[in-house]
C-alpha positions as CSV (number, residue, x, y, z in Angstrom):
1,X,-2.1,10.3,-36.9
2,X,0.0,10.4,-33.9
3,X,-2.1,8.3,-32.0
4,X,-1.5,5.4,-34.2
5,X,2.3,5.6,-33.2
6,X,1.9,5.5,-29.4
7,X,0.9,2.4,-27.5
8,X,1.5,1.1,-23.8
9,X,3.0,-2.3,-22.8
10,X,-0.2,-4.0,-21.3
11,X,2.0,-6.1,-18.9
12,X,2.4,-3.2,-16.5
13,X,-1.1,-2.5,-16.5
14,X,-2.4,-5.5,-14.7
15,X,-2.1,-6.3,-10.8
16,X,0.4,-9.3,-10.0
17,X,-0.8,-12.1,-7.8
18,X,2.1,-14.1,-6.5
19,X,1.1,-17.5,-6.9
20,X,-0.7,-17.0,-10.1
21,X,2.1,-15.2,-11.6
22,X,5.0,-17.0,-9.9
23,X,5.9,-18.9,-13.4
24,X,5.0,-16.0,-15.7
25,X,7.8,-15.2,-17.9
26,X,5.9,-12.1,-19.1
27,X,6.0,-10.7,-15.8
28,X,9.6,-11.2,-15.0
29,X,10.5,-9.7,-18.5
30,X,8.4,-6.5,-17.6
31,X,9.9,-6.2,-14.2
32,X,12.2,-3.2,-13.6
33,X,14.4,-3.0,-10.6
34,X,13.7,0.1,-8.6
35,X,16.4,1.6,-6.1
36,X,14.4,0.1,-3.0
37,X,14.4,-3.3,-4.7
38,X,18.0,-3.1,-5.1
39,X,18.5,-2.3,-1.7
40,X,16.4,-5.5,-0.5
41,X,18.4,-7.4,-2.6
42,X,21.8,-6.1,-1.1
43,X,20.5,-7.0,2.3
44,X,19.6,-10.5,1.5
45,X,23.0,-10.9,-0.3
46,X,24.7,-10.0,2.9
47,X,23.0,-13.0,4.8
48,X,24.8,-15.5,2.2
49,X,27.8,-16.2,4.4
50,X,26.8,-15.6,7.9
51,X,25.4,-17.7,10.6
52,X,23.1,-15.7,13.0
53,X,21.7,-13.3,11.0
54,X,18.3,-11.3,10.6
55,X,16.6,-13.2,7.5
56,X,13.1,-12.1,8.2
57,X,11.6,-8.7,6.4
58,X,8.4,-7.3,6.4
59,X,7.9,-5.3,3.0
60,X,5.2,-2.5,4.0
61,X,3.5,-0.3,1.5
62,X,0.1,0.7,0.2
63,X,-1.8,-1.4,-2.7
64,X,0.0,-1.3,-6.1
65,X,3.5,-0.3,-5.1
66,X,5.2,-3.4,-6.6
67,X,5.6,-5.7,-3.7
68,X,4.2,-8.7,-5.4
69,X,6.1,-8.0,-8.6
70,X,9.4,-7.6,-6.7
71,X,8.6,-11.0,-4.9
72,X,8.0,-12.9,-8.3
73,X,11.4,-11.3,-9.5
74,X,13.2,-12.6,-6.4
75,X,11.8,-16.1,-6.9
76,X,13.5,-16.2,-10.1
77,X,16.6,-14.7,-9.3
78,X,17.1,-17.4,-6.6
79,X,16.4,-20.2,-8.8
80,X,19.2,-22.7,-10.3
81,X,21.9,-20.9,-12.3
82,X,20.8,-23.2,-15.3
83,X,17.2,-22.1,-15.4
84,X,16.3,-19.6,-18.2
85,X,14.3,-17.6,-16.1
86,X,17.0,-17.3,-13.6
87,X,19.3,-16.2,-16.5
88,X,16.6,-13.5,-17.4
89,X,16.5,-12.1,-14.0
90,X,20.3,-12.0,-13.7
91,X,20.3,-9.9,-16.9
92,X,17.6,-7.4,-15.9
93,X,20.0,-6.7,-12.9
94,X,23.0,-6.3,-15.1
95,X,21.1,-4.3,-17.6
96,X,20.4,-1.8,-14.5
97,X,24.1,-1.6,-13.6
98,X,24.1,-4.3,-10.8
99,X,26.6,-6.7,-12.4
100,X,28.3,-7.2,-9.0
101,X,25.1,-7.9,-7.3
102,X,24.0,-10.3,-9.8
103,X,27.6,-12.3,-9.7
104,X,27.4,-12.4,-5.9
105,X,24.1,-14.0,-6.0
106,X,24.9,-16.5,-8.8
107,X,28.1,-17.3,-7.1
108,X,26.2,-18.3,-3.8
109,X,23.8,-20.5,-5.9
110,X,27.0,-22.2,-7.1
111,X,28.8,-22.5,-3.9
112,X,25.6,-24.3,-2.5
113,X,25.2,-26.7,-5.4
114,X,23.5,-24.8,-8.0
115,X,20.1,-25.9,-7.2
116,X,19.0,-22.6,-6.2
117,X,16.0,-22.0,-3.1
118,X,12.9,-24.1,-2.8
119,X,10.2,-21.5,-3.3
120,X,7.3,-21.4,-0.6
121,X,5.1,-18.9,-2.1
122,X,1.5,-18.1,-0.6
123,X,-0.9,-15.1,-0.6
124,X,-3.1,-14.3,2.2
125,X,-6.8,-15.5,2.8
126,X,-9.3,-15.4,5.3
127,X,-8.2,-18.7,6.8
128,X,-5.4,-20.0,9.3
129,X,-2.0,-19.4,8.2
130,X,-0.7,-22.9,9.4
131,X,-2.8,-25.0,6.9
132,X,-1.9,-22.4,3.9
133,X,1.7,-22.6,4.8
134,X,1.9,-26.4,4.7
135,X,0.3,-26.5,1.4
136,X,2.5,-23.9,0.1
137,X,5.7,-25.9,1.4
138,X,4.3,-29.0,-0.4
139,X,3.7,-27.0,-3.6
140,X,7.4,-25.7,-3.6
141,X,8.8,-29.2,-2.7
142,X,6.9,-30.6,-5.7
143,X,8.5,-28.0,-8.0
144,X,11.9,-28.2,-6.4
145,X,12.2,-31.9,-7.1
146,X,9.8,-31.9,-10.4
147,X,12.2,-33.6,-12.5
148,X,14.2,-35.8,-10.1
149,X,13.2,-38.5,-7.3
150,X,11.6,-36.6,-4.4
151,X,12.8,-37.5,-0.8
152,X,10.4,-38.7,2.0
153,X,9.7,-35.2,3.1
154,X,7.6,-34.5,-0.1
155,X,5.3,-37.2,0.9
156,X,4.9,-36.1,4.6
157,X,3.9,-32.7,3.4
158,X,1.5,-34.2,1.3
159,X,-0.1,-36.4,3.9
160,X,0.0,-33.2,6.3
161,X,-2.2,-31.1,3.9
162,X,-5.0,-33.1,5.2
163,X,-4.3,-32.8,9.0
164,X,-4.8,-30.0,11.4
165,X,-1.2,-29.2,12.6
166,X,0.1,-27.2,15.7
167,X,3.1,-24.7,15.4
168,X,6.0,-27.1,16.4
169,X,4.8,-29.7,14.1
170,X,4.6,-27.4,10.9
171,X,8.1,-26.2,12.1
172,X,9.6,-29.6,12.2
173,X,8.3,-30.2,8.6
174,X,9.9,-27.0,7.4
175,X,13.2,-28.2,9.3
176,X,13.1,-31.6,7.6
177,X,12.2,-29.7,4.2
178,X,15.5,-27.6,4.5
179,X,17.6,-30.7,5.3
180,X,16.6,-32.5,2.1
181,X,16.8,-29.2,0.3
182,X,20.6,-28.9,1.5
183,X,21.0,-32.7,0.7
184,X,19.9,-32.0,-2.9
185,X,22.4,-29.1,-3.5
186,X,20.0,-26.5,-3.0
187,X,20.8,-23.0,-1.3
188,X,17.9,-22.9,1.2
189,X,14.2,-22.1,1.2
190,X,12.6,-18.7,0.1
191,X,9.3,-18.2,1.9
192,X,7.0,-15.0,0.8
193,X,3.7,-14.5,2.3
194,X,1.9,-11.9,0.0
195,X,-1.0,-10.0,1.4
196,X,-0.1,-11.0,5.2
197,X,-2.8,-8.9,6.4
198,X,-5.5,-11.3,5.6
199,X,-4.3,-13.8,7.7
200,X,-3.7,-11.2,10.6
201,X,-7.1,-10.1,10.3
202,X,-8.5,-13.9,10.5
203,X,-6.7,-14.2,13.6
204,X,-8.1,-10.8,15.0
205,X,-11.6,-12.3,14.3
206,X,-10.6,-15.9,15.5
207,X,-8.4,-15.7,18.5
208,X,-6.5,-18.7,19.4
209,X,-5.4,-19.8,15.7
210,X,-1.6,-19.0,16.4
211,X,-0.8,-17.6,13.1
212,X,1.0,-14.6,14.9
213,X,3.0,-17.3,16.7
214,X,4.0,-19.3,13.7
215,X,5.1,-16.2,12.4
216,X,7.5,-15.4,15.2
217,X,8.9,-18.8,15.4
218,X,9.6,-18.6,11.4
219,X,11.3,-15.4,12.0
220,X,13.5,-16.8,15.0
221,X,14.3,-20.0,13.0
222,X,15.4,-18.0,10.1
223,X,17.6,-15.8,12.2
224,X,19.8,-18.9,13.0
225,X,22.2,-20.3,10.5
226,X,21.5,-23.6,8.6
227,X,23.1,-25.4,5.9
228,X,20.0,-24.4,3.8
229,X,18.9,-21.2,5.2
230,X,15.4,-19.8,5.4
231,X,14.6,-16.2,3.7
232,X,11.4,-15.0,5.2
233,X,9.4,-12.1,3.6
234,X,6.0,-11.0,4.7
235,X,4.1,-8.3,2.4
236,X,1.9,-6.2,3.7
237,X,-0.1,-2.7,3.6
238,X,0.1,-1.6,6.7
239,X,2.3,-2.4,10.0
240,X,1.4,-5.2,12.4
241,X,-0.1,-2.7,14.9
242,X,-2.6,-1.5,12.5
243,X,-4.3,-5.1,12.2
244,X,-4.4,-5.6,15.9
245,X,-6.8,-2.7,16.6
246,X,-9.5,-3.7,18.9
247,X,-7.3,-6.6,20.6
248,X,-6.5,-6.7,24.3
249,X,-3.6,-5.0,25.5
250,X,-1.6,-8.5,26.1
251,X,-2.6,-9.5,22.5
252,X,-1.2,-6.2,21.2
253,X,1.9,-6.6,23.1
254,X,2.4,-10.1,21.6
255,X,1.9,-8.8,17.9
256,X,4.3,-6.0,18.8
257,X,7.0,-8.7,19.7
258,X,6.3,-10.6,16.6
259,X,7.1,-7.3,14.3
260,X,10.2,-7.1,16.2
261,X,11.3,-10.2,14.9
262,X,11.3,-8.5,11.3
263,X,13.0,-5.8,9.7
264,X,10.6,-3.5,8.5
265,X,11.2,-1.9,5.4
266,X,8.9,0.7,3.6
267,X,8.4,-0.1,0.2
268,X,7.4,3.0,-1.3
269,X,9.4,4.4,-4.3
270,X,10.4,8.2,-4.9
271,X,8.4,10.2,-7.6
272,X,11.6,9.9,-9.7
273,X,11.6,5.9,-9.6
274,X,7.9,5.7,-10.2
275,X,8.2,8.1,-13.3
276,X,11.1,5.8,-14.9
277,X,8.8,2.6,-14.0
278,X,5.9,4.8,-16.3
279,X,8.2,5.5,-19.1
280,X,9.1,1.9,-19.6
281,X,5.5,1.2,-20.3
282,X,5.3,3.6,-23.4
283,X,6.3,2.5,-26.6
284,X,6.4,4.7,-29.5
285,X,7.3,4.8,-33.5
286,X,7.8,8.6,-33.8
287,X,10.5,9.8,-36.4
288,X,13.6,11.4,-35.2
289,X,12.2,14.6,-36.3
290,X,9.1,14.4,-34.4
291,X,11.2,13.6,-31.3
292,X,13.1,16.6,-31.7
293,X,10.0,18.6,-32.0
294,X,8.9,16.9,-28.7
295,X,11.9,17.3,-27.1
296,X,11.9,21.3,-27.8
297,X,8.9,21.7,-26.4
298,X,9.2,19.5,-23.2
299,X,12.4,21.5,-22.6
300,X,10.6,24.5,-22.4
301,X,8.1,23.4,-20.2
302,X,10.4,21.7,-17.7
303,X,12.5,24.9,-17.7
304,X,9.4,26.7,-16.3
305,X,8.9,23.7,-13.8
306,X,12.5,23.9,-12.7
307,X,12.4,27.6,-12.2
308,X,9.5,27.0,-9.6
309,X,11.2,24.3,-8.0
310,X,8.5,21.8,-8.9
311,X,11.2,19.5,-10.7
312,X,14.0,17.9,-9.3
313,X,17.5,18.3,-10.3
314,X,17.8,14.5,-11.5
315,X,14.7,15.2,-13.8
316,X,16.1,18.1,-15.7
317,X,17.0,17.3,-19.2
318,X,15.3,14.1,-19.1
319,X,14.2,12.5,-22.0
320,X,11.5,10.8,-20.1
321,X,9.0,13.5,-20.7
322,X,9.3,12.8,-24.5
323,X,9.2,9.1,-24.0
324,X,5.7,9.5,-21.9
325,X,4.2,11.7,-24.6
326,X,1.0,12.7,-24.9
327,X,1.2,12.9,-21.2
328,X,1.9,16.7,-20.5
329,X,4.9,17.3,-18.1
330,X,2.5,18.5,-15.5
331,X,0.0,15.4,-15.9
332,X,3.1,13.2,-15.6
333,X,4.5,14.7,-12.5
334,X,1.2,15.0,-11.0
335,X,0.2,11.2,-11.5
336,X,2.4,9.5,-8.9
337,X,1.7,12.0,-6.4
338,X,-1.9,11.9,-7.0
339,X,-2.0,7.9,-7.0
340,X,-0.2,7.8,-3.5
341,X,-2.5,10.2,-2.0
342,X,-5.8,9.0,-3.1
343,X,-5.6,5.7,-4.8
344,X,-3.2,2.5,-5.0
345,X,0.1,3.9,-6.1
346,X,1.5,2.1,-9.0
347,X,-1.5,-0.3,-9.7
348,X,-3.8,2.9,-10.2
349,X,-1.2,4.4,-12.0
350,X,-0.9,1.8,-14.8
351,X,-4.8,1.1,-14.5
352,X,-4.9,4.6,-15.8
353,X,-2.5,3.7,-18.9
354,X,-4.7,0.6,-19.9
355,X,-7.9,2.6,-19.4
356,X,-10.4,2.8,-21.9
357,X,-13.1,4.3,-19.7
358,X,-13.9,7.9,-20.0
359,X,-10.8,10.2,-19.6
360,X,-8.5,7.0,-19.3
361,X,-5.4,7.2,-21.3
362,X,-6.6,4.8,-23.9
363,X,-9.5,6.8,-24.7
364,X,-8.0,9.9,-24.8
365,X,-5.2,8.8,-26.8
366,X,-7.6,8.3,-29.8
367,X,-8.2,11.9,-29.6
368,X,-4.4,12.9,-30.1
369,X,-3.9,14.0,-33.8
370,X,-1.1,16.3,-33.8
371,X,2.2,17.0,-31.7
372,X,0.3,19.9,-30.3
373,X,-2.3,17.8,-28.5
374,X,-1.5,16.9,-24.7
375,X,-3.3,15.0,-21.9
376,X,-3.5,18.2,-19.6
377,X,-3.9,18.0,-15.8
378,X,-7.9,18.7,-15.8
379,X,-8.3,15.4,-17.4
380,X,-6.3,13.7,-15.1
381,X,-8.9,15.3,-12.6
382,X,-11.8,13.7,-14.6
383,X,-10.5,10.3,-14.7
384,X,-10.2,10.1,-11.0
385,X,-13.5,11.4,-10.3
386,X,-15.0,9.1,-12.7
387,X,-13.2,6.1,-12.4
388,X,-11.3,6.0,-9.0
389,X,-13.2,6.5,-5.8
390,X,-11.4,8.5,-3.4
391,X,-11.3,6.3,-0.5
392,X,-8.5,8.2,1.4
393,X,-8.3,8.3,5.0
394,X,-6.6,11.5,5.1
395,X,-9.2,14.2,6.4
396,X,-7.3,17.1,4.6
397,X,-7.3,15.4,1.2
398,X,-10.9,14.0,1.3
399,X,-12.1,17.5,2.4
400,X,-10.3,19.1,-0.5
401,X,-11.8,16.8,-3.2
402,X,-15.2,17.8,-1.7
403,X,-14.3,21.4,-1.7
404,X,-13.3,21.3,-5.5
405,X,-16.4,19.4,-6.6
406,X,-18.7,21.8,-4.6
407,X,-17.0,24.7,-6.5
408,X,-17.4,23.1,-9.7
409,X,-21.0,22.4,-9.1
410,X,-21.4,26.2,-8.1
411,X,-19.7,27.1,-11.5
412,X,-22.8,25.7,-13.0
413,X,-22.8,26.2,-16.9
414,X,-19.9,28.3,-17.5
415,X,-17.7,27.7,-20.5
416,X,-15.8,24.6,-20.7
417,X,-12.7,26.5,-20.3
418,X,-13.6,27.8,-17.0
419,X,-14.5,24.3,-15.9
420,X,-11.1,23.0,-17.0
421,X,-9.0,25.6,-15.3
422,X,-11.0,25.4,-12.3
423,X,-10.3,21.4,-12.2
424,X,-6.5,22.1,-12.9
425,X,-6.5,24.5,-9.9
426,X,-8.3,22.0,-7.8
427,X,-5.7,19.4,-8.5
428,X,-2.9,21.4,-7.4
429,X,-4.8,22.1,-4.2
430,X,-5.6,18.4,-3.5
431,X,-2.0,17.8,-3.9
432,X,-0.8,20.5,-1.8
433,X,2.7,20.8,-0.9
434,X,3.7,17.3,-1.7
435,X,5.9,17.2,-5.0
436,X,6.4,21.0,-4.7
437,X,3.5,21.9,-6.5
438,X,1.3,24.5,-6.2
439,X,-1.2,26.5,-8.3
440,X,1.5,29.3,-8.8
441,X,0.6,31.8,-12.0
442,X,3.6,30.2,-13.8
443,X,2.0,26.5,-13.5
444,X,-1.5,27.5,-14.0
445,X,-0.5,29.3,-17.3
446,X,0.7,25.6,-18.5
447,X,-2.7,24.2,-17.7
448,X,-4.2,25.1,-21.1
449,X,-2.8,25.6,-24.7
450,X,-4.6,28.9,-25.4
451,X,-3.0,31.8,-22.9
452,X,-5.5,34.2,-24.1
453,X,-8.5,32.1,-23.2
454,X,-6.9,31.1,-20.1
455,X,-6.3,34.4,-18.8
456,X,-9.9,35.3,-19.4
457,X,-11.0,32.1,-17.6
458,X,-9.0,33.0,-14.6
459,X,-10.3,36.6,-14.4
460,X,-14.0,35.0,-14.6
461,X,-13.2,32.5,-11.6
462,X,-11.9,35.1,-9.4
463,X,-14.8,37.5,-10.0
464,X,-17.2,34.7,-9.2
465,X,-15.3,34.0,-5.8
466,X,-14.8,30.5,-6.9
467,X,-10.9,31.1,-6.7
468,X,-8.5,33.6,-4.9
469,X,-5.2,34.5,-5.1
470,X,-3.2,34.2,-2.0
471,X,-0.2,36.9,-2.3
472,X,1.7,35.5,0.9
473,X,2.5,32.0,-1.0
474,X,1.9,33.1,-4.4
475,X,-0.8,30.6,-5.3
476,X,-4.3,30.5,-6.6
477,X,-6.7,28.2,-4.0
478,X,-10.3,27.1,-4.8
479,X,-11.3,28.0,-1.3
480,X,-10.4,30.6,1.3
481,X,-9.1,27.9,3.5
482,X,-5.7,27.0,4.7
483,X,-3.5,23.6,5.3
484,X,-4.8,23.3,8.5
485,X,-4.7,19.6,9.6
486,X,-7.9,19.2,11.6
487,X,-7.2,15.5,12.4
488,X,-3.9,16.1,13.6
489,X,-4.9,18.9,15.9
490,X,-7.9,16.8,17.5
491,X,-5.4,14.1,18.0
492,X,-2.8,16.5,19.9
493,X,-5.5,18.1,21.8
494,X,-7.0,14.8,22.9
495,X,-3.4,13.9,24.2
496,X,-3.1,17.4,26.1
497,X,-6.4,16.6,27.8
498,X,-5.7,13.0,28.8
499,X,-8.1,10.1,29.0
500,X,-11.5,10.8,30.6
501,X,-14.1,8.2,31.4
502,X,-16.6,8.1,28.9
503,X,-19.2,6.6,31.4
504,X,-18.3,9.6,33.6
505,X,-19.2,12.2,30.8
506,X,-22.4,10.1,29.6
507,X,-23.6,10.1,33.2
508,X,-23.0,13.9,33.6
509,X,-24.4,15.1,30.3
510,X,-27.3,12.5,29.6
511,X,-28.2,10.8,32.8
512,X,-30.3,7.9,32.6
513,X,-33.8,7.7,34.3
514,X,-34.7,4.8,36.7
515,X,-36.7,2.0,35.1
516,X,-39.9,0.9,36.8
517,X,-40.3,-2.7,37.4
518,X,-44.2,-2.5,36.3
519,X,-45.0,-6.1,36.5
520,X,-43.7,-6.5,40.1
521,X,-44.8,-3.1,41.2
522,X,-48.4,-4.0,40.1
523,X,-48.5,-7.6,41.3
524,X,-47.1,-6.8,44.8
525,X,-48.3,-3.2,45.1
526,X,-44.9,-1.7,46.0
527,X,-43.0,0.4,43.6
528,X,-39.5,-0.8,42.7
529,X,-37.3,0.3,40.0
530,X,-33.8,-0.2,38.6
531,X,-31.2,2.6,38.6
532,X,-29.1,2.1,35.2
533,X,-25.8,3.3,35.4
534,X,-22.9,3.7,32.9
535,X,-19.6,1.9,33.7
536,X,-16.2,1.5,32.1
537,X,-12.6,0.5,32.8
538,X,-12.0,3.9,34.3
539,X,-14.7,4.2,36.9
540,X,-16.0,0.7,37.7
541,X,-14.6,0.7,41.1
542,X,-16.6,3.7,42.2
543,X,-19.8,1.8,42.0
544,X,-21.4,0.8,45.5
545,X,-22.5,-2.6,44.7
546,X,-23.6,-2.8,48.5
547,X,-26.3,-0.6,48.0
548,X,-30.1,-2.2,48.2
549,X,-31.2,-0.2,45.0
550,X,-31.3,-2.6,42.1
551,X,-28.9,-1.7,39.2
552,X,-28.9,-2.3,35.5
553,X,-25.0,-1.7,34.7
554,X,-24.1,-0.8,31.0
555,X,-20.7,-1.5,30.5
556,X,-18.9,0.3,27.7
557,X,-16.2,-1.8,26.2
558,X,-13.7,-0.1,23.6
559,X,-11.3,-3.0,23.3
560,X,-11.1,-6.8,23.7
561,X,-9.2,-6.4,27.1
562,X,-12.4,-4.3,28.5
563,X,-14.5,-7.2,27.5
564,X,-12.3,-9.6,29.6
565,X,-12.2,-7.4,32.6
566,X,-16.3,-7.3,32.5
567,X,-16.2,-11.0,32.4
568,X,-13.9,-11.0,35.4
569,X,-16.0,-8.6,37.3
570,X,-19.1,-10.7,36.6
571,X,-17.5,-13.9,37.9
572,X,-16.1,-12.1,40.9
573,X,-19.5,-10.4,41.9
């Protein structure tokens, strides 16, 4: 049977941990340099022969986008030339058409003494960065001088692990480490901080730990030329300012200043690049005749997709559709877009390939008996519904998921083909215009293998008002809505209205009643009461504190600087 001839490389289906997998040859072998990765390597190479140069980068992308895998690859690429892992990394570059870049890096390492870079690798955790950075320096130094006599800095770093050091002391240790690396024939120090956001979140909760200041000092130090340069990378899921929400304005400004020391590089790949990675994970033992049969079928399908502008020119005629069988070409094109919108990008994509859960790739592969069988779009929908919680922050995408699920519930005990077609159309609607997909009649006709049954199901769904055909844009939709972005419109309206005082709004719409001081009034025989007031940073100056009426002031704080203002007012009054 066909399913026995197809398998998936499991190295692509697991997430990468920088520290755990730093020495994994299997992870290195499985790595495929993407366009974005090559661009980053070229930027690094430009710094080899300059003094003052930006050598601090922040790679920003959602979970599962390949940042950690790139960091592992980079760490081996900058090792000593005589190490097998460095040679393997160079071969991978050359195999992907980057001979000049590979030679440039190797030449740089030889010129510096052929000992490569000392690797300072650490993964974020809810604790101070200072201590973890010192530990990472020690581990990197231990590995760098593993088979030779170690200099005094290694002992200093070992002792420093037990101490609480300030930023300047940590930086002094790094400087001494760089000097020792240069003396030993090393090219420099490569520092990669994966999941940097966890350190930033810790600082946001524990003000004063100075993690951000250490980052700033490291970035500024990396900018300066040294005999052994520092290359600094931080890997994050979102930009610095997203971690600074709720902080005082002065702190936000400090974080913004730190971000300015780094060159921010979005590490998201195009759909075409992701599909190439996906195809590399597939292995099959199909005969030449079987591959020709598949090629004929996929060409027929992709011709329709190209006519609908749902296929880029670079993918027309590509053999990756055959390589990725039994994924239907529609399913293959939908997967990267869907993972980017509602899940963890490539991590979820490869998790699907390794999944034996309901509607996971491995589970469905068991049902593939002949070359007429495909994994269709409705099955992709089922996998995400059953196994991937759609924790998207995109309001429009979340709403579309709910609408499709609601429509399926209303469909009830209808024939299975109607459920499958509704899920397929719903999937197109969820993706929206991203990827140039829409539920046009031409694409809908590809969603099920039996055309006659599909047409009957389509008519039934139209009669039940579960879908509607929109003539103006030529597509079926599960609901009679539109692509109106409610979140964006609300944000725009807020900007137009300006900033109002929440305290004033509450006071006008829901004024608080006076609170009677019951005990005092009974004991003294005189009615006394407190007047409760809503106050915030926008209206606090309007309060008449000279009045004899006792007041209970309810201060509404939105950010950390509001709390600081309230504290200052307490001391003042």
